[in-house]
MARDO-627885 format. One record per residue (C-alpha): residue in one letter; residue number from 0; x, y, z. Coordinates in steps of 0.001 Angstrom, whole numbers, plus 500000, padded with zeros to 6 digits. Layout:
# residues N
> A, NUM, X, Y, Z $
...
//
This chain:
# residues 359
> M, 0, 777416, 854951, 065050 $
> H, 1, 778816, 857666, 067261 $
> Q, 2, 776297, 860488, 067688 $
> K, 3, 776577, 864184, 068504 $
> L, 4, 774185, 867040, 068933 $
> F, 5, 774343, 868815, 065596 $
> S, 6, 772952, 872259, 066337 $
> I, 7, 774688, 873822, 069286 $
> F, 8, 776171, 877095, 070341 $
> I, 9, 779935, 876732, 070354 $
> I, 10, 782509, 879201, 071559 $
> I, 11, 785263, 879632, 069016 $
> I, 12, 788517, 881280, 069935 $
> V, 13, 789517, 883673, 067183 $
> F, 14, 792778, 885513, 066986 $
> S, 15, 792513, 889062, 065737 $
> C, 16, 795266, 890389, 063519 $
> S, 17, 793630, 893732, 062772 $
> K, 18, 796013, 896644, 062448 $
> D, 19, 793938, 898580, 064984 $
> D, 20, 793267, 895814, 067509 $
> D, 21, 796053, 894247, 069504 $
> S, 22, 793754, 892052, 071609 $
> V, 23, 794619, 888441, 070804 $
> G, 24, 792310, 885714, 072026 $
> N, 25, 788954, 887496, 071869 $
> I, 26, 786037, 885115, 072387 $
> K, 27, 783488, 885149, 069590 $
> P, 28, 780186, 883266, 070000 $
> V, 29, 779236, 881474, 066802 $
> E, 30, 776100, 879460, 066146 $
> T, 31, 777126, 876480, 064099 $
> S, 32, 775946, 873056, 063037 $
> F, 33, 777495, 870016, 061430 $
> I, 34, 778414, 870722, 057806 $
> S, 35, 777137, 868013, 055467 $
> A, 36, 778323, 869482, 052181 $
> V, 37, 778897, 868807, 048521 $
> D, 38, 780843, 870800, 045962 $
> I, 39, 778779, 871224, 042787 $
> S, 40, 780726, 874080, 041197 $
> S, 41, 780297, 872692, 037669 $
> Y, 42, 776547, 872167, 037926 $
> P, 43, 775609, 875472, 036222 $
> E, 44, 777665, 874394, 033197 $
> I, 45, 776418, 870811, 033267 $
> S, 46, 772797, 871920, 033598 $
> E, 47, 773053, 873650, 030204 $
> T, 48, 773070, 870181, 028612 $
> N, 49, 769745, 869366, 030344 $
> P, 50, 770723, 866051, 031932 $
> I, 51, 768000, 864084, 033707 $
> F, 52, 768832, 862762, 037160 $
> Y, 53, 767003, 859896, 038843 $
> D, 54, 766307, 858840, 042412 $
> F, 55, 767041, 855411, 043902 $
> N, 56, 763892, 854002, 042272 $
> G, 57, 764667, 855309, 038796 $
> N, 58, 762214, 858213, 038937 $
> P, 59, 763250, 861572, 037413 $
> V, 60, 764169, 863979, 040180 $
> D, 61, 765358, 867537, 040557 $
> F, 62, 769116, 867514, 041150 $
> L, 63, 769031, 869909, 044096 $
> D, 64, 765993, 868218, 045627 $
> I, 65, 767681, 864847, 045911 $
> L, 66, 770662, 866445, 047632 $
> K, 67, 768465, 868383, 050039 $
> N, 68, 766175, 865435, 050778 $
> N, 69, 769142, 863250, 051693 $
> G, 70, 770727, 865540, 054244 $
> V, 71, 773043, 867850, 052297 $
> N, 72, 772803, 871198, 054084 $
> T, 73, 775693, 873163, 052568 $
> I, 74, 776889, 873731, 049005 $
> R, 75, 780500, 874620, 048208 $
> L, 76, 781254, 876662, 045080 $
> R, 77, 784582, 877757, 043614 $
> L, 78, 785061, 881372, 042557 $
> W, 79, 787498, 882599, 039897 $
> V, 80, 788333, 886260, 039284 $
> N, 81, 788157, 886571, 035471 $
> P, 82, 787691, 883070, 034030 $
> S, 83, 787814, 882480, 030275 $
> T, 84, 784077, 881723, 030311 $
> N, 85, 781284, 882816, 032634 $
> H, 86, 781582, 879575, 034588 $
> S, 87, 782792, 880065, 038181 $
> S, 88, 782698, 883836, 037652 $
> L, 89, 781339, 886179, 040296 $
> N, 90, 778181, 886672, 038237 $
> E, 91, 777461, 882944, 037874 $
> V, 92, 778389, 882110, 041462 $
> K, 93, 776231, 884961, 042777 $
> Q, 94, 773189, 883845, 040788 $
> F, 95, 773636, 880182, 041732 $
> S, 96, 774287, 881103, 045363 $
> E, 97, 770993, 882991, 045492 $
> T, 98, 769182, 879951, 044080 $
> L, 99, 770795, 877704, 046669 $
> K, 100, 769917, 879979, 049569 $
> A, 101, 766317, 880132, 048393 $
> R, 102, 766276, 876318, 048473 $
> G, 103, 767457, 876308, 052086 $
> F, 104, 771150, 875498, 051637 $
> K, 105, 774001, 877248, 053385 $
> T, 106, 776741, 878433, 051030 $
> W, 107, 780500, 877942, 051217 $
> I, 108, 782602, 879934, 048750 $
> A, 109, 786108, 878796, 047832 $
> V, 110, 787807, 881985, 046616 $
> H, 111, 790740, 880934, 044422 $
> Y, 112, 792232, 884425, 043881 $
> S, 113, 793024, 883257, 040365 $
> D, 114, 791407, 883122, 036938 $
> T, 115, 791682, 879335, 036980 $
> W, 116, 792319, 876374, 039260 $
> A, 117, 794390, 877128, 042352 $
> D, 118, 795983, 874222, 044223 $
> P, 119, 799356, 873293, 045749 $
> G, 120, 800904, 873057, 042291 $
> Q, 121, 799722, 876431, 040973 $
> Q, 122, 798544, 879701, 042458 $
> I, 123, 798451, 881898, 039375 $
> I, 124, 797736, 885558, 040010 $
> P, 125, 794801, 886893, 037938 $
> V, 126, 795978, 888359, 034639 $
> A, 127, 794449, 891751, 035417 $
> W, 128, 796436, 891946, 038671 $
> Q, 129, 799842, 890888, 037355 $
> S, 130, 801204, 894404, 036729 $
> L, 131, 800192, 895748, 040148 $
> S, 132, 802670, 896828, 042778 $
> I, 133, 802450, 895030, 046112 $
> T, 134, 800665, 898057, 047609 $
> E, 135, 798158, 898104, 044755 $
> L, 136, 797712, 894350, 045084 $
> H, 137, 796794, 894675, 048749 $
> T, 138, 794139, 897249, 047870 $
> T, 139, 792817, 895080, 045049 $
> V, 140, 792648, 891973, 047234 $
> Y, 141, 790774, 893908, 049894 $
> N, 142, 788309, 895442, 047428 $
> Y, 143, 787688, 892164, 045606 $
> T, 144, 787130, 890256, 048842 $
> E, 145, 784858, 893029, 050079 $
> Q, 146, 782799, 892691, 046902 $
> V, 147, 782548, 888924, 047332 $
> A, 148, 781559, 889266, 050981 $
> N, 149, 778986, 891989, 050290 $
> E, 150, 777362, 890391, 047256 $
> L, 151, 777446, 886712, 048219 $
> K, 152, 777178, 886836, 052038 $
> P, 153, 778319, 883218, 052332 $
> D, 154, 778059, 881221, 055530 $
> Y, 155, 781634, 880030, 055015 $
> I, 156, 784465, 881456, 052938 $
> Q, 157, 787873, 880062, 052078 $
> I, 158, 790696, 882553, 051717 $
> G, 159, 792369, 880766, 048840 $
> N, 160, 792124, 877141, 047768 $
> E, 161, 794622, 874490, 048895 $
> I, 162, 797120, 877186, 049841 $
> N, 163, 799980, 874888, 050918 $
> S, 164, 802336, 876959, 048757 $
> G, 165, 800633, 880291, 049402 $
> L, 166, 798485, 882298, 047013 $
> L, 167, 798825, 885001, 044362 $
> H, 168, 802249, 883867, 043197 $
> P, 169, 804867, 885234, 043055 $
> F, 170, 803831, 887830, 045657 $
> G, 171, 802319, 885406, 048160 $
> N, 172, 804619, 882438, 047627 $
> I, 173, 805279, 880896, 051047 $
> S, 174, 808689, 879536, 050076 $
> T, 175, 810032, 882952, 049037 $
> N, 176, 808100, 885447, 051171 $
> I, 177, 805975, 883972, 053917 $
> N, 178, 805414, 887347, 055585 $
> Q, 179, 803976, 888756, 052369 $
> F, 180, 801728, 885693, 052065 $
> K, 181, 800440, 886274, 055584 $
> T, 182, 799874, 889966, 054956 $
> L, 183, 797878, 889285, 051778 $
> T, 184, 795850, 886611, 053567 $
> S, 185, 795249, 888941, 056506 $
> T, 186, 794075, 891670, 054123 $
> A, 187, 791431, 889326, 052700 $
> I, 188, 790409, 888224, 056187 $
> E, 189, 789992, 891829, 057291 $
> A, 190, 787679, 892512, 054341 $
> V, 191, 785435, 889603, 055338 $
> R, 192, 785376, 890551, 059020 $
> T, 193, 784471, 894136, 058167 $
> H, 194, 781798, 893498, 055557 $
> S, 195, 780295, 890081, 056395 $
> N, 196, 780915, 889470, 060062 $
> Q, 197, 778594, 886434, 060234 $
> T, 198, 780703, 884584, 057674 $
> Q, 199, 783080, 882002, 059115 $
> I, 200, 786558, 882046, 057603 $
> M, 201, 788473, 878933, 056573 $
> L, 202, 792112, 878369, 055697 $
> H, 203, 792399, 875287, 053511 $
> V, 204, 795338, 873057, 052627 $
> A, 205, 795656, 869781, 050758 $
> G, 206, 796577, 866711, 052771 $
> I, 207, 798132, 866312, 056199 $
> E, 208, 801836, 865901, 055440 $
> N, 209, 802808, 869542, 056003 $
> A, 210, 799626, 870729, 057688 $
> D, 211, 801244, 871079, 061128 $
> W, 212, 803956, 873364, 059750 $
> F, 213, 801463, 875439, 057752 $
> F, 214, 799022, 876074, 060574 $
> N, 215, 801858, 876879, 062963 $
> Q, 216, 802914, 879618, 060521 $
> V, 217, 799434, 881165, 060419 $
> S, 218, 798649, 880802, 064113 $
> D, 219, 798425, 884594, 064512 $
> L, 220, 795863, 885043, 061705 $
> D, 221, 792190, 885625, 062469 $
> Y, 222, 790348, 882635, 061039 $
> D, 223, 787752, 880184, 062344 $
> I, 224, 788069, 876819, 060603 $
> I, 225, 790886, 874522, 059498 $
> G, 226, 790083, 872872, 056163 $
> L, 227, 791864, 869783, 054838 $
> S, 228, 791558, 867997, 051506 $
> Y, 229, 791805, 864230, 051791 $
> Y, 230, 792036, 861975, 048753 $
> P, 231, 793664, 858533, 049257 $
> I, 232, 795373, 858740, 045850 $
> W, 233, 797377, 861798, 046967 $
> H, 234, 797226, 862002, 050759 $
> G, 235, 797803, 858472, 052014 $
> K, 236, 795562, 855528, 052718 $
> S, 237, 795513, 855639, 056510 $
> L, 238, 792336, 857017, 058048 $
> T, 239, 794031, 856620, 061410 $
> N, 240, 796719, 859100, 060367 $
> L, 241, 794011, 861460, 059148 $
> R, 242, 792112, 861183, 062426 $
> N, 243, 795251, 861807, 064478 $
> A, 244, 796180, 864841, 062379 $
> M, 245, 792702, 866326, 062707 $
> T, 246, 792712, 865899, 066474 $
> R, 247, 796203, 867332, 066801 $
> L, 248, 795579, 870367, 064590 $
> S, 249, 792192, 871290, 066026 $
> T, 250, 793392, 870901, 069614 $
> Q, 251, 796674, 872751, 069197 $
> H, 252, 795086, 875703, 067400 $
> N, 253, 791695, 875582, 069136 $
> K, 254, 789842, 875625, 065818 $
> H, 255, 786986, 873714, 064294 $
> I, 256, 788154, 871406, 061511 $
> V, 257, 786519, 870065, 058351 $
> I, 258, 787363, 867709, 055533 $
> A, 259, 786971, 870365, 052842 $
> E, 260, 787338, 867958, 049914 $
> T, 261, 787124, 864201, 049551 $
> A, 262, 785785, 861658, 047057 $
> Y, 263, 785882, 857954, 046237 $
> P, 264, 785062, 855863, 043145 $
> F, 265, 782051, 853568, 042790 $
> T, 266, 783739, 851867, 039818 $
> L, 267, 787038, 851867, 037945 $
> E, 268, 785200, 851926, 034607 $
> Y, 269, 784575, 855080, 032578 $
> N, 270, 781616, 856613, 030763 $
> D, 271, 783426, 858789, 028218 $
> F, 272, 786801, 858827, 026455 $
> T, 273, 788374, 861190, 028984 $
> N, 274, 791009, 859647, 031218 $
> N, 275, 789820, 859341, 034795 $
> I, 276, 792003, 860524, 037668 $
> V, 277, 791310, 857378, 039701 $
> G, 278, 791313, 854209, 037639 $
> L, 279, 793610, 851663, 039265 $
> E, 280, 793153, 849352, 042218 $
> N, 281, 796447, 850469, 043762 $
> Q, 282, 794889, 853913, 044181 $
> L, 283, 792218, 852507, 046508 $
> I, 284, 792068, 851617, 050190 $
> L, 285, 791736, 847840, 050015 $
> P, 286, 790200, 845585, 051101 $
> E, 287, 788064, 847954, 053199 $
> F, 288, 786759, 850151, 050403 $
> P, 289, 786559, 848560, 046940 $
> A, 290, 785558, 850614, 043893 $
> S, 291, 781889, 849752, 044120 $
> P, 292, 778706, 851539, 045173 $
> L, 293, 778996, 849893, 048580 $
> G, 294, 782701, 850705, 048874 $
> Q, 295, 782057, 854359, 048012 $
> E, 296, 779227, 854538, 050555 $
> Q, 297, 781282, 852907, 053314 $
> F, 298, 784210, 855252, 052655 $
> I, 299, 782040, 858332, 053114 $
> Y, 300, 780426, 856894, 056239 $
> A, 301, 783957, 856319, 057571 $
> I, 302, 784915, 859925, 056788 $
> K, 303, 781753, 861267, 058425 $
> N, 304, 782228, 859178, 061554 $
> L, 305, 785880, 860176, 061755 $
> V, 306, 784863, 863843, 061787 $
> L, 307, 782112, 863169, 064335 $
> D, 308, 784631, 861440, 066587 $
> T, 309, 786967, 864444, 066446 $
> E, 310, 786085, 866787, 069306 $
> K, 311, 786197, 869916, 067134 $
> G, 312, 785152, 868166, 063936 $
> L, 313, 782677, 870398, 062127 $
> G, 314, 781842, 868544, 058928 $
> F, 315, 782904, 867270, 055524 $
> C, 316, 782430, 868092, 051837 $
> Y, 317, 782265, 865739, 048858 $
> W, 318, 783995, 867063, 045744 $
> G, 319, 782725, 866290, 042224 $
> T, 320, 779191, 865264, 043137 $
> E, 321, 777836, 866449, 039781 $
> L, 322, 780682, 865447, 037459 $
> I, 323, 778842, 862961, 035258 $
> A, 324, 780061, 862472, 031667 $
> W, 325, 777976, 865434, 030547 $
> K, 326, 779772, 866036, 027249 $
> G, 327, 778796, 862652, 025831 $
> P, 328, 780207, 859101, 025797 $
> E, 329, 782906, 859839, 023210 $
> S, 330, 784187, 863097, 024654 $
> T, 331, 787946, 863300, 025133 $
> N, 332, 787693, 866511, 027173 $
> G, 333, 784726, 865540, 029310 $
> S, 334, 784690, 864368, 032904 $
> P, 335, 787783, 862814, 034522 $
> W, 336, 785614, 862181, 037590 $
> E, 337, 782402, 860469, 036437 $
> N, 338, 783368, 857289, 038319 $
> Q, 339, 783541, 859347, 041534 $
> A, 340, 780309, 861300, 041121 $
> L, 341, 777341, 860625, 043396 $
> F, 342, 775312, 859409, 040413 $
> N, 343, 776023, 856315, 038331 $
> F, 344, 776475, 856146, 034556 $
> N, 345, 772692, 856274, 034119 $
> N, 346, 772522, 859410, 036293 $
> E, 347, 770813, 857419, 039058 $
> A, 348, 771516, 858397, 042654 $
> L, 349, 774030, 856128, 044337 $
> P, 350, 773561, 854778, 047883 $
> V, 351, 776360, 857043, 049144 $
> I, 352, 773992, 860027, 049058 $
> K, 353, 772251, 858598, 052134 $
> A, 354, 775480, 859067, 054103 $
> F, 355, 774868, 862814, 054203 $
> Q, 356, 771937, 862381, 056561 $
> I, 357, 772645, 863616, 060067 $
> D, 358, 770723, 861224, 062310 $
//
């Protein structure tokens, strides 16, 4: 396995777009280490059902302990503005973030700038912001991001989630007003730089198909990390294409790069009555990675090694680690992801968890 030194001082080139600073290309020293991350945004909700998780030997184990003991060093959490429940709210994310920091994890906050899921197909402006003028929206975005930065002090922050089409539609829709999108994004960036200057800023898109175009458009924005989602079902089955795209993007823009979301099934079966997102063999990368515990483990090792082999590769994050069938075996609105969690249908840790160790 290709090896790197994982705790080094790296010089990152950051481009300042501050209204009061015209100096482009300032050099900012940043202490960084390889990000071995999982997204467990739904764990606070799942934990309310008191599930018992088990280690590789079938012994009951604390959920966070097994992650920590197997090399996970960073936890990613989504943040919604005014969700319909407390889940993924600022209050819940702040409390959980404090717990995670006390357990020794770094935190990575994915700010959706929405009351619900934000992704390439929808970037719905929060209901409370929908009647604002563009000037008022800029102020609100700045103040909200300032609050997030001040109260959460994350190690990493995403300005938006999978923002291929922009954010805060219709104001920040790339296809109709790319300059307004960039101005809104820059406003959020400025709030982070001003109020949490140790936080590294990520811009995150889904897939690689239009990633070159997107990051060319934002080349004058002041961010640190390129984030890409990669799921074979949506983003192609060629790891070679992914590797080439990562090398090209990170070199051209002189940025660190991470796989911000990925996952793979350990089975095509299901553990509740909710339809799973991945359930067919033609959605897999075959024959290399079958839907089995070994196939899931080998896929994540391949992703990790791909990032390690990319000169500016900074890490990866597994999405849906915790998404067991927590609402019961007959739930029709339960987990569409339990066959891609990092625990099997008996809530036992799968071998893939060992892939998060940084040797």
